[in-house]
N, C-alpha and C positions, 0 to 999 in steps of 0.2 A: 684303148680306143673303145668307145661305147657304141652299141647299136642305138640308133635314134628312130623311135617310132612316130614321134610327132614333134613339130617345131613349137616355138614359144607361142605362136598364135593358134595352136591346136590343130593345124592342118598337118596332113601326113608329110613328113620330111622326105625329100627326094633322095633316093639311093641309087647306086650302080653296083653291078656285080663285076668283080675283078678276079683274076686268077693269081695266086701267089704260090709258087712252087707246086703247081698243078692242083691246088685246092681252091675252090670257089669261096669268096668272101663277099658279103654284102656290106658296103661302106657308104657313109654319107657322101653325096655328090659334093665336089669341091676339091680342095687340096689334101693330099696325104703326104706325111713326112717320111723321110728315110727311117727314122726311129720307129714309127708306127708300122712300116712294112717289115722291119726286122722282127718286131713282136708278133705280127701276124704269121710270119714264117716259122719262128722258133719258140713262140710262147712268151708270156709276160716276164719270165725270168731271164730272157735274153738281154745282154748288155751290148748296145750298139757300139760301145767303145772297144769291144773285143775284136773288131775288124770284120766287116762284111762288104760284099760287093753286090750292087743291085743293078740289073739291066731290065729293060722293058721293051715290049712290042705292042703294036696296035694302040699307040697313043694318039693324040690329036693329029689328024691328017695321016694316019697309019704310021706315025713316027716310031722309030726304034732308037734307043740311046741308053746311056748309063745315068744313074742318079747318084750324085756325090753325097758323102756324109754331111749332115746339116741341111741338106736340100729338101725340097718338096716339089710335088708335081700335081697338076690338075688331073683327076681321074676321069676316064670315059668308060662307058659300058664296054665290057669285054677286054679291057686292058690286061695284058699278061706280064707279070713280074717274075723274075728269077732272082732269088736271094741266096747267096752262097757265103760261107765263112771263109776268111782268108788265112786264118791262123795267125794273124798279126794284129797288134793293137796299136 
């Protein structure tokens, strides 16, 4: 995942701050995938196929839920993700 400083039209791209395992990350506004969240949590060498569980709080309408492998979700400012390894692949 790349930090985006400006969009194709030269205007500043919109970003939001999210928490992933208690670390703040600034990401582009829009959807974020399961795989991108695993990499934010455990680094670019992390393999989402190794088995991870993702839950989140403070989503749209203050929703809390789990994100399934292969899924994505629209991020909102202050969203809080917890990514844990399951030890299963």
